[in-house]
Jmol script that loads the backbone (N, CA, C; Angstrom):
load data "model"
ATOM      1  N   MET A   1      37.823 109.999  71.302  1.00  0.00           N
ATOM      2  CA  MET A   1      38.882 109.472  71.325  1.00  0.00           C
ATOM      3  C   MET A   1      38.886 108.443  72.036  1.00  0.00           C
ATOM      4  N   ASP A   2      39.424 107.089  71.913  1.00  0.00           N
ATOM      5  CA  ASP A   2      39.185 105.940  72.690  1.00  0.00           C
ATOM      6  C   ASP A   2      40.868 105.682  73.246  1.00  0.00           C
ATOM      7  N   GLN A   3      41.237 105.120  74.087  1.00  0.00           N
ATOM      8  CA  GLN A   3      42.992 105.066  74.231  1.00  0.00           C
ATOM      9  C   GLN A   3      43.385 104.382  73.351  1.00  0.00           C
ATOM     10  N   SER A   4      42.522 103.285  72.338  1.00  0.00           N
ATOM     11  CA  SER A   4      42.876 102.347  71.841  1.00  0.00           C
ATOM     12  C   SER A   4      43.651 103.153  70.728  1.00  0.00           C
ATOM     13  N   THR A   5      42.929 104.286  70.446  1.00  0.00           N
ATOM     14  CA  THR A   5      43.363 105.080  69.177  1.00  0.00           C
ATOM     15  C   THR A   5      44.175 106.011  69.698  1.00  0.00           C
ATOM     16  N   LEU A   6      44.601 106.138  70.688  1.00  0.00           N
ATOM     17  CA  LEU A   6      45.455 106.944  71.254  1.00  0.00           C
ATOM     18  C   LEU A   6      46.809 106.000  70.958  1.00  0.00           C
ATOM     19  N   ASN A   7      46.827 105.185  71.012  1.00  0.00           N
ATOM     20  CA  ASN A   7      47.981 104.195  71.242  1.00  0.00           C
ATOM     21  C   ASN A   7      48.930 103.697  69.969  1.00  0.00           C
ATOM     22  N   ARG A   8      48.012 103.987  69.185  1.00  0.00           N
ATOM     23  CA  ARG A   8      48.274 103.607  67.319  1.00  0.00           C
ATOM     24  C   ARG A   8      48.754 104.524  66.344  1.00  0.00           C
ATOM     25  N   PRO A   9      50.071 103.990  66.033  1.00  0.00           N
ATOM     26  CA  PRO A   9      50.063 105.646  65.075  1.00  0.00           C
ATOM     27  C   PRO A   9      49.637 105.711  63.560  1.00  0.00           C
ATOM     28  N   LEU A  10      49.364 106.818  63.841  1.00  0.00           N
ATOM     29  CA  LEU A  10      48.263 107.120  62.531  1.00  0.00           C
ATOM     30  C   LEU A  10      48.918 106.852  61.254  1.00  0.00           C
ATOM     31  N   THR A  11      48.009 105.546  60.451  1.00  0.00           N
ATOM     32  CA  THR A  11      48.482 105.224  59.041  1.00  0.00           C
ATOM     33  C   THR A  11      48.418 105.812  57.939  1.00  0.00           C
ATOM     34  N   THR A  12      48.770 106.023  56.947  1.00  0.00           N
ATOM     35  CA  THR A  12      48.303 107.188  55.812  1.00  0.00           C
ATOM     36  C   THR A  12      46.895 107.054  55.443  1.00  0.00           C
ATOM     37  N   GLU A  13      47.013 105.630  55.403  1.00  0.00           N
ATOM     38  CA  GLU A  13      45.532 105.489  54.910  1.00  0.00           C
ATOM     39  C   GLU A  13      44.197 106.135  56.235  1.00  0.00           C
ATOM     40  N   LYS A  14      44.483 106.472  57.223  1.00  0.00           N
ATOM     41  CA  LYS A  14      43.235 106.458  58.086  1.00  0.00           C
ATOM     42  C   LYS A  14      44.061 108.480  58.087  1.00  0.00           C
ATOM     43  N   ALA A  15      44.767 109.033  57.523  1.00  0.00           N
ATOM     44  CA  ALA A  15      44.899 110.571  57.578  1.00  0.00           C
ATOM     45  C   ALA A  15      44.333 110.694  56.488  1.00  0.00           C
ATOM     46  N   ARG A  16      44.694 110.002  55.248  1.00  0.00           N
ATOM     47  CA  ARG A  16      43.616 110.214  54.145  1.00  0.00           C
ATOM     48  C   ARG A  16      42.403 110.263  54.185  1.00  0.00           C
ATOM     49  N   LYS A  17      41.918 109.537  55.336  1.00  0.00           N
ATOM     50  CA  LYS A  17      40.427 109.323  55.157  1.00  0.00           C
ATOM     51  C   LYS A  17      40.018 110.536  56.120  1.00  0.00           C
ATOM     52  N   ILE A  18      40.287 111.103  57.081  1.00  0.00           N
ATOM     53  CA  ILE A  18      40.360 112.045  57.516  1.00  0.00           C
ATOM     54  C   ILE A  18      40.422 113.440  57.068  1.00  0.00           C
ATOM     55  N   LEU A  19      41.400 113.763  56.132  1.00  0.00           N
ATOM     56  CA  LEU A  19      41.298 114.618  55.386  1.00  0.00           C
ATOM     57  C   LEU A  19      39.985 114.707  54.549  1.00  0.00           C
ATOM     58  N   ALA A  20      40.027 113.463  53.895  1.00  0.00           N
ATOM     59  CA  ALA A  20      38.634 113.190  52.718  1.00  0.00           C
ATOM     60  C   ALA A  20      37.678 113.919  53.602  1.00  0.00           C
ATOM     61  N   GLU A  21      37.234 113.255  54.605  1.00  0.00           N
ATOM     62  CA  GLU A  21      36.048 113.801  55.731  1.00  0.00           C
ATOM     63  C   GLU A  21      36.051 115.419  55.469  1.00  0.00           C
ATOM     64  N   ASP A  22      37.138 116.039  55.303  1.00  0.00           N
ATOM     65  CA  ASP A  22      36.942 117.486  55.895  1.00  0.00           C
ATOM     66  C   ASP A  22      37.256 118.209  53.730  1.00  0.00           C
ATOM     67  N   GLY A  23      37.053 117.425  53.010  1.00  0.00           N
ATOM     68  CA  GLY A  23      36.877 117.915  51.917  1.00  0.00           C
ATOM     69  C   GLY A  23      38.199 118.251  51.106  1.00  0.00           C
ATOM     70  N   LEU A  24      39.282 117.969  51.860  1.00  0.00           N
ATOM     71  CA  LEU A  24      40.599 117.618  51.496  1.00  0.00           C
ATOM     72  C   LEU A  24      41.238 116.530  50.566  1.00  0.00           C
ATOM     73  N   GLU A  25      41.331 116.472  49.601  1.00  0.00           N
ATOM     74  CA  GLU A  25      41.720 115.001  48.881  1.00  0.00           C
ATOM     75  C   GLU A  25      43.482 115.402  48.559  1.00  0.00           C
ATOM     76  N   VAL A  26      43.704 114.030  48.904  1.00  0.00           N
ATOM     77  CA  VAL A  26      45.429 114.643  48.875  1.00  0.00           C
ATOM     78  C   VAL A  26      46.173 113.145  48.528  1.00  0.00           C
ATOM     79  N   SER A  27      47.492 112.783  47.643  1.00  0.00           N
ATOM     80  CA  SER A  27      47.779 111.702  47.267  1.00  0.00           C
ATOM     81  C   SER A  27      48.551 111.065  48.215  1.00  0.00           C
ATOM     82  N   GLU A  28      48.699 109.853  48.226  1.00  0.00           N
ATOM     83  CA  GLU A  28      49.369 108.965  49.138  1.00  0.00           C
ATOM     84  C   GLU A  28      51.308 109.550  49.296  1.00  0.00           C
ATOM     85  N   ILE A  29      51.622 110.036  48.042  1.00  0.00           N
ATOM     86  CA  ILE A  29      53.174 110.946  48.525  1.00  0.00           C
ATOM     87  C   ILE A  29      52.676 112.313  49.435  1.00  0.00           C
ATOM     88  N   GLN A  30      51.495 113.196  49.433  1.00  0.00           N
ATOM     89  CA  GLN A  30      51.158 114.391  49.773  1.00  0.00           C
ATOM     90  C   GLN A  30      51.219 114.030  51.409  1.00  0.00           C
ATOM     91  N   VAL A  31      49.913 112.814  51.788  1.00  0.00           N
ATOM     92  CA  VAL A  31      49.648 112.355  52.894  1.00  0.00           C
ATOM     93  C   VAL A  31      51.061 112.250  53.508  1.00  0.00           C
ATOM     94  N   SER A  32      51.729 111.516  53.487  1.00  0.00           N
ATOM     95  CA  SER A  32      52.917 110.727  53.709  1.00  0.00           C
ATOM     96  C   SER A  32      53.787 112.374  54.370  1.00  0.00           C
ATOM     97  N   LEU A  33      54.264 113.269  53.203  1.00  0.00           N
ATOM     98  CA  LEU A  33      55.116 114.453  53.694  1.00  0.00           C
ATOM     99  C   LEU A  33      54.576 115.008  54.805  1.00  0.00           C
ATOM    100  N   ILE A  34      52.836 115.124  54.809  1.00  0.00           N
ATOM    101  CA  ILE A  34      52.160 115.343  55.718  1.00  0.00           C
ATOM    102  C   ILE A  34      52.477 114.843  57.030  1.00  0.00           C
ATOM    103  N   LEU A  35      52.102 113.765  57.489  1.00  0.00           N
ATOM    104  CA  LEU A  35      52.089 113.125  58.147  1.00  0.00           C
ATOM    105  C   LEU A  35      54.239 113.760  59.089  1.00  0.00           C
ATOM    106  N   ASP A  36      54.756 113.080  57.906  1.00  0.00           N
ATOM    107  CA  ASP A  36      56.345 113.660  58.448  1.00  0.00           C
ATOM    108  C   ASP A  36      56.462 114.765  59.099  1.00  0.00           C
ATOM    109  N   PHE A  37      56.194 116.037  58.317  1.00  0.00           N
ATOM    110  CA  PHE A  37      56.446 116.865  58.765  1.00  0.00           C
ATOM    111  C   PHE A  37      55.424 117.285  60.000  1.00  0.00           C
ATOM    112  N   LEU A  38      54.077 116.508  60.516  1.00  0.00           N
ATOM    113  CA  LEU A  38      53.801 116.767  61.872  1.00  0.00           C
ATOM    114  C   LEU A  38      54.674 115.968  62.977  1.00  0.00           C
ATOM    115  N   ARG A  39      55.324 114.890  62.227  1.00  0.00           N
ATOM    116  CA  ARG A  39      55.874 114.160  63.428  1.00  0.00           C
ATOM    117  C   ARG A  39      57.234 115.054  64.080  1.00  0.00           C
ATOM    118  N   ILE A  40      57.678 115.336  63.434  1.00  0.00           N
ATOM    119  CA  ILE A  40      58.820 116.789  62.957  1.00  0.00           C
ATOM    120  C   ILE A  40      58.493 117.797  64.083  1.00  0.00           C
ATOM    121  N   LEU A  41      57.418 118.395  63.896  1.00  0.00           N
ATOM    122  CA  LEU A  41      56.532 119.521  64.540  1.00  0.00           C
ATOM    123  C   LEU A  41      56.365 118.640  66.034  1.00  0.00           C
ATOM    124  N   ALA A  42      55.553 117.910  66.121  1.00  0.00           N
ATOM    125  CA  ALA A  42      55.369 117.516  67.813  1.00  0.00           C
ATOM    126  C   ALA A  42      56.326 116.708  68.444  1.00  0.00           C
ATOM    127  N   ASN A  43      57.790 116.171  67.955  1.00  0.00           N
ATOM    128  CA  ASN A  43      58.907 115.881  68.280  1.00  0.00           C
ATOM    129  C   ASN A  43      59.832 117.474  68.690  1.00  0.00           C
ATOM    130  N   ILE A  44      59.567 118.884  68.077  1.00  0.00           N
ATOM    131  CA  ILE A  44      60.331 119.562  68.630  1.00  0.00           C
ATOM    132  C   ILE A  44      59.877 119.816  69.590  1.00  0.00           C
ATOM    133  N   VAL A  45      58.132 120.310  69.711  1.00  0.00           N
ATOM    134  CA  VAL A  45      57.547 120.778  70.720  1.00  0.00           C
ATOM    135  C   VAL A  45      57.789 119.890  71.923  1.00  0.00           C
ATOM    136  N   VAL A  46      57.635 118.706  71.759  1.00  0.00           N
ATOM    137  CA  VAL A  46      58.012 118.166  73.275  1.00  0.00           C
ATOM    138  C   VAL A  46      58.764 118.130  73.841  1.00  0.00           C
ATOM    139  N   LYS A  47      60.092 118.342  72.842  1.00  0.00           N
ATOM    140  CA  LYS A  47      61.590 118.696  73.512  1.00  0.00           C
ATOM    141  C   LYS A  47      61.836 119.973  73.861  1.00  0.00           C
ATOM    142  N   ASP A  48      61.102 120.473  73.414  1.00  0.00           N
ATOM    143  CA  ASP A  48      61.304 122.284  73.773  1.00  0.00           C
ATOM    144  C   ASP A  48      60.807 122.425  75.140  1.00  0.00           C
ATOM    145  N   TYR A  49      59.073 121.415  75.434  1.00  0.00           N
ATOM    146  CA  TYR A  49      58.488 121.223  76.530  1.00  0.00           C
ATOM    147  C   TYR A  49      59.472 120.783  77.681  1.00  0.00           C
ATOM    148  N   LEU A  50      60.167 119.606  77.500  1.00  0.00           N
ATOM    149  CA  LEU A  50      60.435 119.308  78.771  1.00  0.00           C
ATOM    150  C   LEU A  50      61.850 119.850  79.244  1.00  0.00           C
ATOM    151  N   THR A  51      62.584 120.648  77.982  1.00  0.00           N
ATOM    152  CA  THR A  51      63.689 121.745  78.145  1.00  0.00           C
ATOM    153  C   THR A  51      63.216 122.582  79.308  1.00  0.00           C
ATOM    154  N   ASN A  52      62.222 123.585  78.689  1.00  0.00           N
ATOM    155  CA  ASN A  52      62.209 124.518  79.150  1.00  0.00           C
ATOM    156  C   ASN A  52      61.246 124.272  80.726  1.00  0.00           C
ATOM    157  N   HIS A  53      60.481 123.186  80.949  1.00  0.00           N
ATOM    158  CA  HIS A  53      59.571 123.166  82.082  1.00  0.00           C
ATOM    159  C   HIS A  53      60.444 121.981  82.805  1.00  0.00           C
ATOM    160  N   GLU A  54      61.557 121.568  82.586  1.00  0.00           N
ATOM    161  CA  GLU A  54      61.317 120.222  83.266  1.00  0.00           C
ATOM    162  C   GLU A  54      62.623 120.391  84.712  1.00  0.00           C
ATOM    163  N   GLU A  55      63.318 121.413  84.639  1.00  0.00           N
ATOM    164  CA  GLU A  55      63.685 122.521  85.797  1.00  0.00           C
ATOM    165  C   GLU A  55      63.085 122.894  87.124  1.00  0.00           C
ATOM    166  N   SER A  56      61.527 123.496  86.468  1.00  0.00           N
ATOM    167  CA  SER A  56      60.707 124.298  87.429  1.00  0.00           C
ATOM    168  C   SER A  56      59.867 122.841  87.313  1.00  0.00           C
ATOM    169  N   ARG A  57      59.657 121.908  87.597  1.00  0.00           N
ATOM    170  CA  ARG A  57      58.329 121.229  87.654  1.00  0.00           C
ATOM    171  C   ARG A  57      59.092 120.674  88.730  1.00  0.00           C
ATOM    172  N   PRO A  58      58.529 120.703  90.126  1.00  0.00           N
ATOM    173  CA  PRO A  58      58.600 119.972  91.308  1.00  0.00           C
ATOM    174  C   PRO A  58      58.903 118.371  91.619  1.00  0.00           C
ATOM    175  N   ILE A  59      59.936 117.787  92.101  1.00  0.00           N
ATOM    176  CA  ILE A  59      59.443 116.510  92.675  1.00  0.00           C
ATOM    177  C   ILE A  59      58.256 116.173  93.818  1.00  0.00           C
ATOM    178  N   ARG A  60      57.899 115.292  93.656  1.00  0.00           N
ATOM    179  CA  ARG A  60      56.799 115.338  94.701  1.00  0.00           C
ATOM    180  C   ARG A  60      57.487 113.351  94.959  1.00  0.00           C
ATOM    181  N   THR A  61      57.906 113.471  96.834  1.00  0.00           N
ATOM    182  CA  THR A  61      57.906 112.612  97.456  1.00  0.00           C
ATOM    183  C   THR A  61      56.791 111.672  97.803  1.00  0.00           C
ATOM    184  N   ARG A  62      56.305 110.221  97.797  1.00  0.00           N
ATOM    185  CA  ARG A  62      55.268 110.022  98.529  1.00  0.00           C
ATOM    186  C   ARG A  62      55.401 110.069  99.874  1.00  0.00           C
ATOM    187  N   GLN A  63      54.162 110.314 100.653  1.00  0.00           N
ATOM    188  CA  GLN A  63      54.212 110.698 102.025  1.00  0.00           C
ATOM    189  C   GLN A  63      53.856 108.892 102.574  1.00  0.00           C
ATOM    190  N   HIS A  64      54.170 108.311 103.129  1.00  0.00           N
ATOM    191  CA  HIS A  64      53.824 107.202 104.058  1.00  0.00           C
ATOM    192  C   HIS A  64      53.774 107.397 105.119  1.00  0.00           C
ATOM    193  N   GLY A  65      52.485 107.013 105.100  1.00  0.00           N
ATOM    194  CA  GLY A  65      51.877 106.872 106.765  1.00  0.00           C
ATOM    195  C   GLY A  65      50.930 106.120 107.014  1.00  0.00           C
TER     196      GLY A  65
END
end "model"
wireframe off; spacefill off
backbone 0.3
color backbone group
């Protein structure tokens, strides 16, 4: 996956095409609900990671020399 793909939001049409490639036909409403769920899940995972790992991550200062 190239960098430009990673920076663009996943549209419902693109998601439907991806699912169809795997043999799963879904309606516009269904794919919209799937994407909403995945975004909620991603937000929960990121928030949990930042909450539980931010304190243990060392801050590195750049050595000038």
